[in-house]
C-alpha positions in Angstrom: 94.7 43.8 53.5 97.3 42.3 56.1 97.5 39.0 54.1 98.2 40.9 50.9 100.4 43.6 52.3 101.8 42.8 55.7 101.2 44.4 59.0 99.1 47.7 59.1 100.3 50.5 61.5 98.0 50.7 64.2 96.8 54.4 63.1 95.7 52.8 59.6 94.1 49.8 61.5 92.0 52.3 63.8 91.1 54.3 60.9 89.6 51.1 59.2 88.2 49.9 62.6 86.2 53.2 63.0 85.5 54.7 59.8 85.5 51.9 57.0 82.4 52.8 55.1 80.8 49.4 55.6 82.4 47.8 58.7 83.5 50.9 60.6 82.2 51.3 64.2 81.0 55.0 63.4 79.6 54.5 60.2 76.5 52.5 60.5 73.5 55.1 61.1 71.5 52.2 62.6 74.1 51.4 65.6 73.2 53.1 68.8 76.4 54.3 70.1 75.4 57.1 72.5 73.3 57.1 75.7 71.9 54.6 78.2 71.3 51.8 75.5 74.6 52.7 73.8 78.4 52.0 74.4 79.0 55.5 76.1 77.4 58.8 77.3 78.3 62.2 76.1 77.1 65.7 77.2 74.7 65.8 74.4 73.1 62.5 75.7 72.5 64.3 79.0 69.8 66.1 77.3 69.1 69.6 75.6 70.8 71.6 78.2 74.3 71.2 76.6 73.0 72.6 73.3 71.1 75.2 75.3 74.4 76.3 76.9 76.6 76.2 73.7 73.9 78.3 71.9 74.9 81.1 74.5 78.5 81.2 73.3 77.7 81.0 69.7 75.4 84.2 70.5 78.3 85.9 72.0 80.3 85.3 69.1 77.5 86.4 66.6 77.1 89.8 68.8 80.8 90.3 68.7 80.6 90.3 64.8 77.8 93.0 65.0 74.9 90.8 64.7 75.2 89.7 60.9 72.4 88.5 59.0 74.4 85.3 58.0 76.5 83.5 60.8 78.1 80.0 60.0 78.3 77.2 62.4 80.1 74.1 61.5 80.0 71.1 63.6 82.2 68.1 63.3 81.3 64.7 64.0 77.6 65.4 64.6 76.8 61.7 65.3 73.0 61.7 65.1 72.4 65.4 64.8 71.0 65.9 68.3 73.5 68.6 69.2 72.8 70.6 66.1 68.9 70.6 66.8 69.5 71.4 70.5 71.5 74.4 69.5 69.1 75.8 66.8 66.0 75.3 69.1 67.6 77.1 72.0 68.5 80.0 69.4 65.1 80.1 68.3 63.9 80.5 71.9 66.4 83.1 72.8 66.1 85.4 69.7 64.5 85.1 66.2 66.9 87.3 64.5 69.8 85.2 65.9 68.2 81.9 65.0 67.4 83.1 61.5 71.1 84.3 61.1 72.5 80.7 61.9 73.4 78.8 58.8 74.4 75.5 60.6 76.5 73.0 58.7 77.0 69.3 60.0 80.3 67.6 58.7 79.9 63.9 58.4 82.5 61.9 56.1 80.4 58.7 56.1 78.1 58.5 53.2 75.4 56.4 55.1 75.4 58.7 58.1 75.1 61.7 55.8 72.2 60.4 54.4 70.8 59.7 57.9 71.4 63.1 59.1 70.0 64.6 55.6 66.6 63.0 56.5 66.6 63.7 60.1 67.4 67.5 59.3 64.8 67.7 56.5 62.1 66.7 58.9 63.2 69.3 61.4 61.8 72.4 59.4 65.3 74.2 59.9 65.9 75.7 56.4 69.4 76.7 57.1 70.7 73.3 58.5 72.8 71.1 56.1 75.1 68.2 56.0 78.6 68.1 54.1 81.5 65.5 53.6 84.4 67.8 54.4 85.1 71.2 56.1 86.1 72.6 52.8 82.6 72.6 51.7 81.5 74.9 54.4 83.7 77.9 53.6 82.5 81.1 54.8 83.4 84.7 55.8 82.6 84.4 59.5 81.5 81.6 61.9 82.3 79.3 64.7 83.6 75.5 64.5 82.5 72.9 67.2 84.3 69.9 67.7 82.5 68.2 70.5 84.4 64.8 71.5 85.9 64.5 67.9 89.5 64.5 68.4 89.6 61.6 70.8 88.6 59.5 68.0 91.4 60.5 65.6 93.6 57.5 64.6 97.0 57.4 66.6 100.1 55.5 66.1 101.1 53.3 69.1 104.9 52.9 70.3 106.5 51.1 72.9 109.9 52.0 74.7 112.2 49.0 74.4 115.8 48.5 74.8 116.5 52.3 75.0 114.6 53.1 71.9 110.9 53.6 70.6 109.3 50.6 68.5 106.3 51.1 66.7 103.3 48.7 67.3 101.6 47.4 64.1 98.8 45.0 63.6 99.6 41.7 61.8 98.2 38.2 61.5 99.1 34.9 63.2 97.0 31.7 62.8 94.1 33.8 61.5 94.1 36.0 64.6 95.1 39.7 64.8 98.3 40.1 66.8 100.9 42.8 67.5 104.2 43.2 65.9 106.9 45.4 66.5 109.4 47.2 64.4 111.9 50.4 64.7 110.4 53.7 64.3 111.4 54.9 60.8 112.4 58.6 60.4 109.6 60.9 59.6 106.9 62.7 61.4 106.3 60.0 64.1 110.2 59.9 65.0 110.3 63.5 65.0 107.2 63.7 67.5 109.1 61.0 69.6 112.1 63.5 70.4 109.6 65.5 72.2 109.1 62.7 74.7 111.0 61.8 77.7 113.4 59.0 77.8 113.8 58.2 81.3 111.0 55.7 80.7 110.6 52.0 82.0 110.8 49.1 79.9 107.6 48.3 78.0 106.2 51.9 78.5 103.6 52.2 75.9 101.8 55.2 74.5 100.2 56.6 71.5 101.0 59.7 69.2 98.3 61.5 67.1 99.8 62.8 63.9 96.4 63.9 62.6 96.1 66.9 64.8 98.3 69.2 62.7 96.6 68.6 59.3 93.2 68.9 60.9 93.7 72.0 62.8 95.2 73.6 59.6 92.2 72.6 57.6 89.7 74.0 60.3 91.9 77.2 60.3 91.0 77.7 56.5 87.5 77.2 56.8 86.3 80.6 57.8 88.0 83.9 57.3 87.1 85.2 61.1 86.3 82.4 63.3 86.2 80.8 66.8 87.1 77.1 67.0 85.5 75.6 70.1 87.1 72.0 70.8 85.7 70.0 73.7 87.4 66.8 74.8 89.4 64.9 77.5 93.1 64.8 78.1 96.3 66.1 79.6 99.1 68.6 79.1 102.3 66.6 77.4 104.2 66.4 80.8 101.2 64.5 82.3 100.3 62.6 79.1 103.8 61.0 78.9 104.4 60.6 82.7 106.7 57.7 83.4 103.8 56.3 85.5 101.3 56.3 82.7 103.1 53.1 81.4 100.0 51.8 79.4 99.0 54.8 77.6 95.2 56.1 77.3 93.8 54.0 74.5 90.5 52.4 75.4 87.4 50.6 74.0 83.9 51.2 75.0 81.2 48.7 74.6 77.8 48.7 76.6 79.3 51.3 79.1 82.3 49.0 79.9 85.9 49.9 79.3 88.3 47.6 77.7 92.0 47.6 77.0 92.2 45.1 74.0 91.6 47.2 70.6 92.2 43.9 68.5 89.5 42.0 70.1 86.4 43.2 68.0 87.4 45.8 65.5 84.3 47.7 64.1 82.2 46.5 66.9 83.4 48.8 69.6 84.6 52.5 70.1 88.4 53.1 70.2 89.3 56.4 72.2 92.5 58.2 73.6 92.9 61.2 75.7 94.3 64.3 74.0 97.8 65.8 74.3 96.7 69.3 74.7 100.2 70.6 74.3 100.0 69.1 70.7 96.8 70.6 70.1 98.0 74.2 71.1 101.3 73.5 68.8 99.1 72.7 65.8 96.8 75.8 66.6 99.8 77.9 66.5 101.4 76.5 63.3 98.1 77.3 61.8 98.4 80.9 63.0 95.5 80.6 65.4 95.1 82.6 68.8 94.4 80.9 71.7 91.7 82.3 73.8 91.8 80.2 76.8 91.1 76.7 78.2 89.0 75.2 81.2 87.4 72.4 82.6 83.9 72.0 81.5 82.5 72.7 85.1 84.2 76.2 85.0 83.4 77.1 81.2 79.7 76.3 81.5 79.2 77.8 84.9 80.8 81.1 83.9 78.7 80.9 80.5 75.2 80.2 82.2 75.7 82.8 84.9 73.3 85.1 83.3 70.9 82.5 82.5 70.8 80.9 85.9 69.9 84.3 87.5 66.9 84.6 85.4 65.5 81.0 85.2 61.5 81.4 85.4 61.1 79.1 88.5 62.9 76.1 89.9 59.7 73.9 89.1 59.6 75.2 85.3 63.5 74.7 84.9 63.9 71.3 87.1 64.9 69.3 84.0 67.5 71.9 82.9 69.0 72.2 86.2 69.3 68.6 86.7 70.9 68.3 83.5 73.2 71.3 84.2 74.4 69.5 87.7 75.4 66.3 85.7 77.4 68.4 83.2 79.3 70.5 85.6 79.4 68.3 88.7 83.1 67.2 89.1 82.1 63.6 90.1 80.2 63.5 86.6 81.2 65.3 83.6 82.5 68.5 85.1 86.0 67.6 85.5 86.4 64.9 82.6 86.1 67.3 79.8 88.0 70.5 78.8 86.9 73.5 76.6 89.7 74.8 74.4 89.0 78.0 72.3 91.3 79.1 69.4 90.3 82.2 67.1 91.3 83.3 63.7 90.7 87.0 62.5 90.5 90.3 64.3 87.0 90.0 65.7 87.1 86.5 66.8 90.4 87.0 68.4 89.3 89.9 70.3 86.7 87.6 72.3 86.8 87.1 76.0 87.2 83.6 77.0 84.2 82.5 79.5 85.8 82.0 82.8 89.3 81.6 84.3 91.5 79.9 81.8 
């Protein structure tokens, strides 16, 4: 593509490296990406405790809607389907009526992964569990949308502060090797976003801008008529994200639990990830007429969510596995301080929900 049409924006390069149907990092269902034998760990890979905890929040939302007989759950980026199965198993253990009401949809754009998910779901014995290619295929009256570590893999533009102005970094080719090329940022959404950034930056300051947030949040807001949107990821508010001291941005690669800095080294063979600009997420939600319920670090959100459960555990011995996973999920040295929970609502019922814990 570069030979035929010239350098690619990094956003387009990242999209291809992660989501190309044949060669993208995320599209091969046979690749082990998550867990000890994969490239990175997630809250889901810690064990079923995470799904058990999220099912508590889903049940709270279901009850706020008056325990309807049909309540939709839409999960973005389901990977291998483990979170969906953990949530549904926990729901079945909590309340048969709650479990029966859940109509769970996993949204996976990759055709090969959709097929693999459909096969796994068919063997799970969950009649109301399905997989679709896009959120618009899951429209419903009421429900909850889950985005667990999805937004950090949205393609981003790379920019560098040079000579008192922003330059866009694109991916070119030199001697059959991928290389960086620089060009002035043209007028448009990217340059508009850059006006929100500070200008007292050191020469060579490099960062990323995600322009995909606004259309994605708008699409999600149109999926259910009355909905809670729960996003879980890592990031900073804009003032911290674009701090002058963060001169190399947040873009990283992950392979075999090793962090790298060169996204051009092995495209399609490693994960590419960035932190989130939480301020931009809030702006995108506001533009989509969503109500912000609150945000908190994972440790605070899960501890408040699990308070009743922790007081009613059958015995420490029986629940030792759960307690161990819960500690990993909430301890500041592990996952507790890394991830943040952000909740947005649409519709009168969901907008009246109380955020778990202190925002």
